[in-house]
C-alpha positions as a LaTeX table, in Angstrom:
\begin{tabular}{lrrr}
\hline
Residue & $x$ (\AA) & $y$ (\AA) & $z$ (\AA) \\
\hline
Met1 & $-17.26$ & 5.67 & 16.89 \\
Ser2 & $-17.08$ & 9.44 & 16.80 \\
Arg3 & $-13.85$ & 11.37 & 16.81 \\
Ala4 & $-13.07$ & 14.50 & 18.76 \\
His5 & $-11.91$ & 17.39 & 16.60 \\
Pro6 & $-8.83$ & 19.08 & 18.05 \\
Ala7 & $-7.70$ & 22.51 & 17.00 \\
Arg8 & $-7.16$ & 22.59 & 13.24 \\
Leu9 & $-3.76$ & 23.09 & 11.71 \\
Ser10 & $-3.10$ & 26.04 & 9.49 \\
Leu11 & $-3.46$ & 25.15 & 5.83 \\
Ala12 & 0.22 & 25.98 & 5.07 \\
Ala13 & 1.89 & 22.91 & 6.55 \\
Pro14 & $-0.23$ & 19.85 & 5.66 \\
Pro15 & $-0.02$ & 20.00 & 1.82 \\
Arg16 & 3.78 & 20.01 & 1.83 \\
Ala17 & 3.94 & 17.30 & 4.47 \\
Val18 & 1.39 & 15.12 & 2.68 \\
Leu19 & 3.02 & 15.45 & $-0.74$ \\
Thr20 & 6.43 & 14.72 & 0.76 \\
Gly21 & 5.12 & 11.62 & 2.50 \\
Leu22 & 3.37 & 10.46 & $-0.67$ \\
Ala23 & 6.54 & 10.88 & $-2.74$ \\
Val24 & 8.59 & 8.79 & $-0.30$ \\
Ala25 & 5.92 & 6.10 & $-0.09$ \\
Val26 & 5.69 & 5.92 & $-3.91$ \\
Ala27 & 9.46 & 5.62 & $-4.19$ \\
Gly28 & 9.38 & 2.78 & $-1.67$ \\
Val29 & 7.05 & 0.51 & $-3.67$ \\
Leu30 & 8.00 & 1.61 & $-7.19$ \\
Pro31 & 10.71 & $-1.05$ & $-7.80$ \\
Ser32 & 8.16 & $-3.84$ & $-7.39$ \\
Phe33 & 5.33 & $-2.35$ & $-9.43$ \\
Leu34 & 7.61 & $-1.35$ & $-12.29$ \\
Leu35 & 8.58 & $-5.02$ & $-12.36$ \\
Gly36 & 4.94 & $-6.08$ & $-12.69$ \\
Ala37 & 4.24 & $-3.66$ & $-15.53$ \\
Leu38 & 7.47 & $-4.36$ & $-17.41$ \\
Ala39 & 7.62 & $-8.11$ & $-16.73$ \\
Leu40 & 7.19 & $-9.17$ & $-20.36$ \\
Gln41 & 10.03 & $-6.88$ & $-21.45$ \\
Met42 & 12.31 & $-7.73$ & $-18.54$ \\
Gly43 & 11.51 & $-11.44$ & $-18.53$ \\
Gly44 & 12.56 & $-11.81$ & $-22.14$ \\
Glu45 & 15.98 & $-10.32$ & $-21.40$ \\
Leu46 & 16.61 & $-11.69$ & $-17.91$ \\
Gly47 & 14.99 & $-15.07$ & $-18.41$ \\
Phe48 & 11.92 & $-15.40$ & $-16.17$ \\
Gly49 & 8.19 & $-16.03$ & $-16.60$ \\
Ala50 & 5.08 & $-15.83$ & $-14.44$ \\
Ala51 & 6.57 & $-17.88$ & $-11.62$ \\
Gly52 & 9.78 & $-15.85$ & $-11.74$ \\
Leu53 & 7.79 & $-12.63$ & $-11.61$ \\
Gly54 & 5.97 & $-13.92$ & $-8.55$ \\
Gly55 & 9.25 & $-14.96$ & $-6.94$ \\
Ala56 & 10.89 & $-11.57$ & $-7.52$ \\
Thr57 & 7.88 & $-9.72$ & $-6.16$ \\
Thr58 & 7.90 & $-12.06$ & $-3.18$ \\
Ala59 & 11.58 & $-11.34$ & $-2.49$ \\
Phe60 & 10.84 & $-7.61$ & $-2.37$ \\
Phe61 & 7.82 & $-7.81$ & $-0.07$ \\
Val62 & 9.08 & $-10.58$ & 2.21 \\
Ile63 & 12.07 & $-8.42$ & 3.09 \\
Ser64 & 9.63 & $-5.55$ & 3.66 \\
Ala65 & 7.59 & $-7.80$ & 5.97 \\
Val66 & 10.60 & $-9.00$ & 7.96 \\
Gly67 & 11.89 & $-5.46$ & 8.41 \\
Ser68 & 8.58 & $-3.72$ & 9.04 \\
Val69 & 8.30 & $-4.12$ & 12.83 \\
Pro70 & 11.95 & $-3.39$ & 13.78 \\
Leu71 & 12.24 & $-0.58$ & 11.26 \\
Gly72 & 8.89 & 0.83 & 12.40 \\
Arg73 & 10.28 & 1.07 & 15.93 \\
Leu74 & 13.46 & 2.59 & 14.53 \\
Ala75 & 11.40 & 5.20 & 12.68 \\
Asp76 & 9.66 & 6.14 & 15.94 \\
Arg77 & 13.08 & 6.62 & 17.59 \\
Leu78 & 14.77 & 8.46 & 14.72 \\
Gly79 & 11.81 & 10.61 & 13.79 \\
Gly80 & 9.87 & 10.51 & 10.56 \\
Arg81 & 12.04 & 12.94 & 8.61 \\
Thr82 & 15.37 & 11.19 & 9.17 \\
Ala83 & 13.88 & 7.77 & 8.47 \\
Met84 & 12.08 & 9.03 & 5.35 \\
Arg85 & 15.25 & 10.51 & 3.91 \\
Ala86 & 17.15 & 7.27 & 4.43 \\
Ala87 & 14.31 & 5.25 & 2.88 \\
Ala88 & 14.07 & 7.48 & $-0.20$ \\
Leu89 & 17.82 & 7.25 & $-0.80$ \\
Gly90 & 17.67 & 3.47 & $-0.41$ \\
Ser91 & 14.85 & 3.24 & $-2.96$ \\
Ala92 & 16.78 & 5.43 & $-5.39$ \\
Ala93 & 19.78 & 3.10 & $-5.07$ \\
Cys94 & 17.55 & 0.08 & $-5.74$ \\
Leu95 & 15.94 & 1.60 & $-8.84$ \\
Leu96 & 19.28 & 2.69 & $-10.24$ \\
Gly97 & 20.72 & $-0.72$ & $-9.40$ \\
Val98 & 18.05 & $-2.50$ & $-11.44$ \\
Ala99 & 18.73 & $-0.17$ & $-14.38$ \\
Leu100 & 22.50 & $-0.64$ & $-14.28$ \\
Ile101 & 23.32 & $-3.90$ & $-12.50$ \\
Ala102 & 20.52 & $-6.38$ & $-13.24$ \\
Gln103 & 21.95 & $-8.59$ & $-15.98$ \\
Ser104 & 20.30 & $-11.84$ & $-14.86$ \\
Tyr105 & 17.37 & $-12.99$ & $-12.75$ \\
Ala106 & 19.68 & $-13.62$ & $-9.78$ \\
Ser107 & 21.14 & $-10.10$ & $-9.87$ \\
Leu108 & 17.63 & $-8.66$ & $-10.17$ \\
Leu109 & 16.63 & $-10.50$ & $-6.99$ \\
Leu110 & 19.66 & $-9.17$ & $-5.11$ \\
Val111 & 18.84 & $-5.55$ & $-5.94$ \\
Leu112 & 15.14 & $-5.98$ & $-5.13$ \\
Val113 & 16.02 & $-7.37$ & $-1.69$ \\
Ala114 & 17.78 & $-4.09$ & $-0.90$ \\
Gly115 & 14.76 & $-2.18$ & $-2.18$ \\
Gly116 & 12.47 & $-4.21$ & 0.07 \\
Ala117 & 14.44 & $-3.07$ & 3.13 \\
Ala118 & 14.11 & 0.57 & 2.07 \\
Asn119 & 10.38 & 0.10 & 1.60 \\
Ala120 & 10.06 & $-1.48$ & 5.06 \\
Leu121 & 11.46 & 1.72 & 6.56 \\
Ala122 & 9.55 & 4.09 & 4.26 \\
Gln123 & 5.97 & 3.20 & 5.12 \\
Pro124 & 6.03 & 3.46 & 8.97 \\
Ala125 & 8.32 & 6.48 & 8.72 \\
Val126 & 5.78 & 8.32 & 6.58 \\
Asn127 & 2.98 & 7.33 & 8.98 \\
Ala128 & 4.91 & 8.78 & 11.94 \\
Phe129 & 5.79 & 11.91 & 9.94 \\
Leu130 & 2.17 & 12.60 & 9.02 \\
Ala131 & 0.68 & 11.67 & 12.40 \\
Gly132 & 2.71 & 14.49 & 13.98 \\
Arg133 & 1.61 & 17.12 & 11.47 \\
Val134 & $-2.06$ & 16.55 & 10.74 \\
Ala135 & $-5.02$ & 17.18 & 13.01 \\
Leu136 & $-7.18$ & 14.17 & 13.89 \\
Asp137 & $-10.18$ & 15.45 & 11.96 \\
Arg138 & $-8.10$ & 15.43 & 8.75 \\
Gln139 & $-6.26$ & 12.16 & 9.16 \\
Gly140 & $-8.78$ & 10.11 & 7.18 \\
Leu141 & $-8.16$ & 12.24 & 4.10 \\
Val142 & $-4.42$ & 12.47 & 4.69 \\
Phe143 & $-3.92$ & 8.74 & 5.11 \\
Gly144 & $-6.13$ & 8.16 & 2.08 \\
Ile145 & $-3.72$ & 10.32 & 0.10 \\
Lys146 & $-0.66$ & 8.68 & 1.64 \\
Gln147 & $-1.98$ & 5.19 & 0.89 \\
Ser148 & $-2.43$ & 6.29 & $-2.71$ \\
Ala149 & 1.28 & 5.53 & $-3.04$ \\
Ile150 & 0.58 & 2.08 & $-4.48$ \\
Pro151 & $-1.95$ & 3.20 & $-7.13$ \\
Val152 & 0.34 & 6.11 & $-8.00$ \\
Ala153 & 3.24 & 3.67 & $-8.37$ \\
Val154 & 1.04 & 1.39 & $-10.48$ \\
Leu155 & $-0.09$ & 4.37 & $-12.56$ \\
Leu156 & 3.49 & 5.42 & $-13.22$ \\
Ser157 & 4.44 & 1.83 & $-13.99$ \\
Gly158 & 1.52 & 1.36 & $-16.36$ \\
Leu159 & 2.40 & 4.53 & $-18.25$ \\
Ala160 & 6.07 & 3.56 & $-18.30$ \\
Leu161 & 5.24 & 0.51 & $-20.42$ \\
Pro162 & 3.96 & 2.25 & $-23.59$ \\
Val163 & 5.84 & 5.54 & $-23.10$ \\
Val164 & 9.30 & 4.32 & $-22.08$ \\
Ala165 & 9.74 & 0.53 & $-22.13$ \\
Leu166 & 8.27 & $-0.02$ & $-25.60$ \\
Thr167 & 10.23 & 2.92 & $-27.03$ \\
Val168 & 13.68 & 3.25 & $-25.43$ \\
Gly169 & 13.75 & 0.22 & $-23.14$ \\
Trp170 & 12.79 & $-0.87$ & $-19.63$ \\
Arg171 & 16.11 & 0.16 & $-18.06$ \\
Phe172 & 15.32 & 3.80 & $-18.78$ \\
Ala173 & 12.05 & 3.40 & $-16.88$ \\
Tyr174 & 13.96 & 2.28 & $-13.77$ \\
Ala175 & 16.49 & 5.09 & $-14.21$ \\
Gly176 & 13.64 & 7.59 & $-14.32$ \\
Gly177 & 12.26 & 6.07 & $-11.13$ \\
Ala178 & 15.64 & 6.58 & $-9.46$ \\
Val179 & 15.54 & 10.27 & $-10.34$ \\
Met180 & 12.06 & 10.51 & $-8.83$ \\
Ala181 & 13.22 & 8.83 & $-5.60$ \\
Leu182 & 16.13 & 11.27 & $-5.31$ \\
Gly183 & 13.63 & 14.08 & $-5.71$ \\
Ala184 & 11.63 & 12.61 & $-2.83$ \\
Ala185 & 14.75 & 12.65 & $-0.62$ \\
Leu186 & 15.29 & 16.31 & $-1.49$ \\
Ala187 & 11.65 & 17.02 & $-0.66$ \\
Val188 & 12.19 & 15.55 & 2.81 \\
Ser189 & 15.07 & 17.97 & 3.34 \\
Ala190 & 12.81 & 20.85 & 2.37 \\
Ala191 & 10.14 & 19.55 & 4.73 \\
Thr192 & 12.52 & 19.94 & 7.69 \\
Arg193 & 11.64 & 23.62 & 7.55 \\
Val194 & 8.05 & 22.72 & 8.46 \\
Pro195 & 7.83 & 22.46 & 12.27 \\
Asp196 & 6.11 & 19.60 & 14.03 \\
Val197 & 2.62 & 20.61 & 15.15 \\
Pro198 & 1.22 & 18.93 & 18.26 \\
Val199 & $-2.23$ & 17.59 & 17.40 \\
Ala200 & $-3.00$ & 15.71 & 20.59 \\
Pro201 & $-1.57$ & 15.45 & 24.10 \\
Glu202 & 1.12 & 12.85 & 24.64 \\
Leu203 & $-0.43$ & 9.62 & 25.87 \\
Pro204 & 1.38 & 7.29 & 28.24 \\
Ser205 & 1.59 & 3.96 & 26.50 \\
Ala206 & 3.45 & 0.68 & 26.70 \\
Gly207 & 3.22 & 0.48 & 22.94 \\
Pro208 & 0.67 & $-1.05$ & 20.60 \\
Ser209 & $-0.97$ & $-4.37$ & 21.47 \\
Val210 & 0.31 & $-7.07$ & 19.13 \\
Ala211 & $-2.55$ & $-9.37$ & 20.18 \\
Arg212 & $-5.21$ & $-6.87$ & 19.15 \\
Leu213 & $-3.48$ & $-5.84$ & 15.94 \\
Ala214 & $-2.56$ & $-9.37$ & 14.81 \\
Pro215 & $-6.01$ & $-10.25$ & 13.37 \\
Leu216 & $-6.00$ & $-7.01$ & 11.41 \\
Gly217 & $-2.53$ & $-7.92$ & 10.17 \\
Val218 & $-3.88$ & $-11.25$ & 8.92 \\
Ala219 & $-6.75$ & $-9.49$ & 7.16 \\
Ala220 & $-4.29$ & $-7.04$ & 5.63 \\
Ala221 & $-2.20$ & $-9.96$ & 4.38 \\
Leu222 & $-5.20$ & $-11.51$ & 2.65 \\
Gly223 & $-6.31$ & $-8.20$ & 1.16 \\
Ala224 & $-2.79$ & $-7.43$ & $-0.04$ \\
Phe225 & $-2.52$ & $-10.92$ & $-1.57$ \\
Ser226 & $-5.40$ & $-9.98$ & $-3.85$ \\
Gly227 & $-4.50$ & $-6.35$ & $-4.43$ \\
Thr228 & $-0.85$ & $-6.89$ & $-5.26$ \\
Ala229 & $-1.84$ & $-9.41$ & $-7.92$ \\
Leu230 & $-3.44$ & $-6.54$ & $-9.83$ \\
Gly231 & $-0.16$ & $-4.69$ & $-10.23$ \\
Ala232 & 1.85 & $-7.83$ & $-10.90$ \\
Phe233 & $-0.44$ & $-9.81$ & $-13.23$ \\
Leu234 & $-3.04$ & $-7.54$ & $-14.80$ \\
Val235 & $-0.94$ & $-6.85$ & $-17.90$ \\
Thr236 & $-0.25$ & $-10.56$ & $-18.28$ \\
Ser237 & $-3.98$ & $-11.32$ & $-17.90$ \\
Ala238 & $-4.96$ & $-8.63$ & $-20.39$ \\
Val239 & $-2.55$ & $-9.93$ & $-23.02$ \\
Ala240 & $-3.92$ & $-13.44$ & $-22.43$ \\
Ala241 & $-7.40$ & $-12.03$ & $-23.15$ \\
Asp242 & $-6.13$ & $-10.71$ & $-26.53$ \\
Val243 & $-5.67$ & $-7.11$ & $-25.38$ \\
Asp244 & $-2.77$ & $-5.24$ & $-26.99$ \\
Glu245 & 0.25 & $-4.90$ & $-24.67$ \\
Gly246 & 0.28 & $-1.11$ & $-24.87$ \\
Ala247 & $-3.47$ & $-0.96$ & $-24.19$ \\
Ala248 & $-2.94$ & $-3.30$ & $-21.25$ \\
Gly249 & $-0.50$ & $-0.80$ & $-19.74$ \\
Val250 & $-3.05$ & 1.98 & $-20.18$ \\
Leu251 & $-5.72$ & $-0.18$ & $-18.51$ \\
Leu252 & $-3.36$ & $-0.78$ & $-15.60$ \\
Ala253 & $-2.82$ & 2.97 & $-15.27$ \\
Ala254 & $-6.57$ & 3.67 & $-15.48$ \\
Gly255 & $-7.33$ & 1.11 & $-12.78$ \\
Ser256 & $-4.73$ & 2.66 & $-10.51$ \\
Leu257 & $-6.41$ & 6.05 & $-10.97$ \\
Val258 & $-9.69$ & 4.56 & $-9.79$ \\
Ser259 & $-7.97$ & 3.10 & $-6.74$ \\
Leu260 & $-6.35$ & 6.44 & $-6.00$ \\
Ala261 & $-9.69$ & 8.25 & $-6.24$ \\
Val262 & $-11.38$ & 5.75 & $-3.93$ \\
Arg263 & $-8.63$ & 5.90 & $-1.32$ \\
Val264 & $-8.68$ & 9.70 & $-1.20$ \\
Gly265 & $-12.47$ & 9.96 & $-1.43$ \\
Ala266 & $-13.06$ & 7.35 & 1.25 \\
Gly267 & $-10.65$ & 9.14 & 3.58 \\
Trp268 & $-12.38$ & 12.47 & 2.98 \\
Leu269 & $-15.74$ & 10.87 & 3.69 \\
Ala270 & $-14.40$ & 9.28 & 6.87 \\
Asp271 & $-13.41$ & 12.74 & 8.15 \\
Arg272 & $-16.80$ & 14.19 & 7.24 \\
Thr273 & $-18.75$ & 11.42 & 8.99 \\
Gly274 & $-16.43$ & 10.79 & 11.95 \\
Ser275 & $-15.91$ & 7.20 & 10.83 \\
Glu276 & $-13.40$ & 4.98 & 12.63 \\
Gly277 & $-12.32$ & 3.34 & 9.37 \\
Leu278 & $-12.87$ & $-0.39$ & 9.87 \\
Val279 & $-16.52$ & $-0.71$ & 8.85 \\
Pro280 & $-16.05$ & 0.94 & 5.43 \\
Thr281 & $-12.94$ & $-1.19$ & 5.00 \\
Val282 & $-15.16$ & $-4.25$ & 5.28 \\
Gly283 & $-17.50$ & $-2.87$ & 2.63 \\
Leu284 & $-14.72$ & $-2.16$ & 0.15 \\
Leu285 & $-13.18$ & $-5.61$ & 0.55 \\
Ala286 & $-16.57$ & $-7.26$ & 0.08 \\
Val287 & $-17.31$ & $-5.36$ & $-3.14$ \\
Gly288 & $-13.77$ & $-5.97$ & $-4.36$ \\
Thr289 & $-14.43$ & $-9.70$ & $-4.22$ \\
Leu290 & $-16.72$ & $-9.28$ & $-7.24$ \\
Gly291 & $-14.02$ & $-7.45$ & $-9.19$ \\
Phe292 & $-11.46$ & $-10.21$ & $-8.71$ \\
Ala293 & $-14.04$ & $-12.79$ & $-9.75$ \\
Leu294 & $-14.78$ & $-10.83$ & $-12.95$ \\
Leu295 & $-11.10$ & $-10.92$ & $-13.88$ \\
Ala296 & $-11.38$ & $-14.70$ & $-13.99$ \\
Val297 & $-13.86$ & $-14.51$ & $-16.89$ \\
Gln298 & $-11.08$ & $-13.64$ & $-19.39$ \\
Ala299 & $-13.34$ & $-11.70$ & $-21.74$ \\
Pro300 & $-12.38$ & $-8.12$ & $-22.64$ \\
Trp301 & $-15.59$ & $-6.61$ & $-21.17$ \\
Ala302 & $-15.16$ & $-8.54$ & $-17.91$ \\
Leu303 & $-11.47$ & $-7.63$ & $-17.79$ \\
Val304 & $-12.23$ & $-3.89$ & $-18.02$ \\
Leu305 & $-15.12$ & $-3.98$ & $-15.55$ \\
Gly306 & $-13.26$ & $-6.28$ & $-13.18$ \\
Thr307 & $-10.17$ & $-4.04$ & $-13.32$ \\
Phe308 & $-12.11$ & $-0.98$ & $-12.19$ \\
Val309 & $-14.08$ & $-2.79$ & $-9.46$ \\
Ala310 & $-11.05$ & $-4.68$ & $-8.16$ \\
Phe311 & $-8.81$ & $-1.62$ & $-8.14$ \\
Gly312 & $-11.49$ & 0.69 & $-6.76$ \\
Ala313 & $-12.91$ & $-1.50$ & $-3.99$ \\
Gly314 & $-10.62$ & $-4.51$ & $-3.62$ \\
Trp315 & $-7.52$ & $-2.30$ & $-3.55$ \\
Gly316 & $-9.10$ & 0.94 & $-2.30$ \\
Trp317 & $-9.20$ & 0.04 & 1.41 \\
Pro318 & $-5.60$ & 0.57 & 2.68 \\
Gly319 & $-6.01$ & 4.29 & 3.41 \\
Leu320 & $-9.00$ & 3.72 & 5.67 \\
Phe321 & $-7.30$ & 0.71 & 7.21 \\
Asn322 & $-4.09$ & 2.56 & 8.06 \\
Phe323 & $-6.09$ & 5.50 & 9.38 \\
Ala324 & $-8.05$ & 3.13 & 11.62 \\
Val325 & $-4.81$ & 1.74 & 13.07 \\
Val326 & $-3.25$ & 5.18 & 13.60 \\
Val327 & $-6.31$ & 6.69 & 15.28 \\
Arg328 & $-6.36$ & 3.79 & 17.74 \\
Asn329 & $-2.64$ & 4.14 & 18.53 \\
Pro330 & $-1.96$ & 7.89 & 18.64 \\
Gly331 & 1.22 & 7.57 & 20.69 \\
Ser332 & 2.93 & 4.91 & 18.57 \\
Ala333 & 1.76 & 5.30 & 14.98 \\
Ala334 & 4.91 & 3.93 & 13.33 \\
Ala335 & 5.19 & 0.91 & 15.63 \\
Ala336 & 1.48 & 0.06 & 15.32 \\
Thr337 & 1.41 & 0.36 & 11.55 \\
Gly338 & 4.69 & $-1.55$ & 11.45 \\
Ile339 & 2.78 & $-4.51$ & 12.91 \\
Thr340 & $-0.10$ & $-4.32$ & 10.44 \\
Gln341 & 2.26 & $-3.52$ & 7.56 \\
Thr342 & 3.95 & $-6.83$ & 8.29 \\
Gly343 & 0.67 & $-8.42$ & 7.23 \\
Val344 & 0.45 & $-6.21$ & 4.16 \\
Tyr345 & 3.97 & $-7.10$ & 3.10 \\
Ala346 & 3.52 & $-10.78$ & 3.87 \\
Gly347 & 0.44 & $-10.89$ & 1.64 \\
Ala348 & 2.12 & $-8.77$ & $-1.01$ \\
Gly349 & 5.16 & $-11.02$ & $-0.90$ \\
Ile350 & 3.60 & $-14.46$ & $-0.73$ \\
Gly351 & 0.65 & $-13.50$ & $-2.93$ \\
Pro352 & 2.40 & $-13.03$ & $-6.27$ \\
Leu353 & 4.45 & $-16.18$ & $-5.73$ \\
Val354 & 1.34 & $-18.25$ & $-4.99$ \\
Phe355 & $-0.60$ & $-16.49$ & $-7.74$ \\
Gly356 & 2.13 & $-17.20$ & $-10.28$ \\
Gln357 & 2.30 & $-20.85$ & $-9.28$ \\
Ile358 & $-1.50$ & $-21.18$ & $-9.64$ \\
Val359 & $-1.29$ & $-19.57$ & $-13.09$ \\
Glu360 & 1.40 & $-21.98$ & $-14.26$ \\
Arg361 & 0.03 & $-25.13$ & $-12.61$ \\
Val362 & $-3.74$ & $-24.54$ & $-12.99$ \\
Ser363 & $-4.92$ & $-21.43$ & $-14.86$ \\
Leu364 & $-5.35$ & $-17.66$ & $-14.73$ \\
Pro365 & $-9.06$ & $-17.94$ & $-13.82$ \\
Ala366 & $-8.21$ & $-20.20$ & $-10.87$ \\
Ala367 & $-5.69$ & $-17.63$ & $-9.64$ \\
Trp368 & $-8.20$ & $-14.77$ & $-9.83$ \\
Phe369 & $-10.88$ & $-16.83$ & $-8.06$ \\
Thr370 & $-8.33$ & $-17.47$ & $-5.31$ \\
Ala371 & $-7.77$ & $-13.71$ & $-5.04$ \\
Ala372 & $-11.54$ & $-13.21$ & $-4.73$ \\
Ala373 & $-11.74$ & $-15.74$ & $-1.91$ \\
Ala374 & $-8.85$ & $-14.05$ & $-0.07$ \\
Ala375 & $-10.57$ & $-10.66$ & $-0.26$ \\
Ala376 & $-13.81$ & $-12.14$ & 1.07 \\
Leu377 & $-12.01$ & $-13.76$ & 4.00 \\
Ala378 & $-10.22$ & $-10.48$ & 4.78 \\
Ala379 & $-13.58$ & $-8.71$ & 4.96 \\
Leu380 & $-14.88$ & $-11.30$ & 7.42 \\
Ile381 & $-11.84$ & $-10.97$ & 9.69 \\
Val382 & $-12.01$ & $-7.17$ & 9.81 \\
Ala383 & $-15.74$ & $-7.35$ & 10.53 \\
Arg384 & $-15.14$ & $-9.74$ & 13.41 \\
Ser385 & $-12.35$ & $-7.55$ & 14.84 \\
Arg386 & $-14.67$ & $-4.55$ & 14.76 \\
Arg387 & $-17.47$ & $-6.49$ & 16.49 \\
Leu388 & $-15.10$ & $-7.59$ & 19.25 \\
Glu389 & $-13.92$ & $-4.01$ & 19.67 \\
Arg390 & $-17.48$ & $-2.73$ & 19.93 \\
Gly391 & $-18.24$ & $-5.32$ & 22.59 \\
Ala392 & $-15.16$ & $-4.37$ & 24.60 \\
Gly393 & $-15.74$ & $-0.62$ & 24.27 \\
Gln394 & $-12.04$ & $-0.20$ & 23.48 \\
Asp395 & $-9.82$ & 0.98 & 20.69 \\
Ala396 & $-7.34$ & $-1.28$ & 18.93 \\
Ser397 & $-4.64$ & $-0.67$ & 21.51 \\
Gly398 & $-6.82$ & $-2.12$ & 24.25 \\
Thr399 & $-7.52$ & 1.17 & 26.06 \\
Pro400 & $-10.64$ & 3.35 & 26.08 \\
Ala401 & $-10.54$ & 5.52 & 22.99 \\
Pro402 & $-9.17$ & 8.93 & 24.01 \\
Gly403 & $-11.22$ & 12.03 & 23.33 \\
Arg404 & $-14.18$ & 10.18 & 21.85 \\
Ala405 & $-16.93$ & 7.75 & 22.77 \\
Ala406 & $-15.93$ & 4.18 & 23.47 \\
Ala407 & $-15.49$ & 2.28 & 20.27 \\
Gly408 & $-18.75$ & 1.20 & 18.79 \\
Ala409 & $-21.07$ & 2.84 & 21.30 \\
Gly410 & $-23.78$ & 3.32 & 18.76 \\
Ala411 & $-21.48$ & 5.35 & 16.54 \\
Pro412 & $-21.49$ & 5.27 & 12.75 \\
Gly413 & $-18.97$ & 3.15 & 10.86 \\
\hline
\end{tabular}
């Protein structure tokens, strides 16, 4: 599939818009990934273990999944800026609530549920915000940067362990996150001075096709099941492999940097080659399978290598994936990604709970092998969806792809 290149935007607007969107997206997921990095500290005080960590992460992402479709539609109606501001303020309230209110496991769950709702609004709102400000020939790179929110959140969380949690306490880490989320809300206000730039003609549309997006949502759920386990359980796995807790936090941060680099680099490459996003997504998921399997070995060398491969490939695909959905649904980016984000959040929510149960009832290696199998199945589903699309000569919304050759007509992946 090749992509038509509309008139380019000036260079002044996109950097501010992209950084604003990234900040809001990071704030949205930060409450959950701080929990994964600080679980040993928090669990000792609030009274939970691996299963409790999985349950708390599940509470956050299940609420995100339930709210993703309706809040995605709301974001389309309100406009990206208004929805982003509300989401950032909601995330700030959640982070501050954990720092000040969480005195037991039950109170932690209550605050995380509120944060999950803010996150459900944040992600589609940012997608709509960026889709209206970035030319089509730059959207691969831009969505790669935007989808770096999770590795950035994991990076911050990993660094928070040795720098903050092990020195002044985990509550200060959450308080710092609240300050960052408030800064994101202020950045949205500043971004209102950047006008919307039309990047494509308005397309009449009845909205995105749930039937065509549903298989991709299932694949996203499976991929997120595996990827979210990295943020939630890598530190626990590293400590089990006799790695120092502080070093485990640094390894978590380093892995997130690799994921960030892959997401941005893959998006840049997609723009340079005119890729439609799904085929390279398949490749990343397939390679990531090996990384998750290596984590099951429980030797320090395998842990380090598996961390980088799993983070880079097995958790480096969401930028390309989101870009692929947006480019196929140019008139309803927030609603379309709200559908696929439901899959992401379902996998991110159910995954840690299932993973934690496997750890406690079977073993850590069994849990990581399960993650490897989920990534492999996700790759197969995306590959099948792409083959069906090529055969139909249609984009993911079920209509001929506007401004470019019909999907898959001998075009590069």
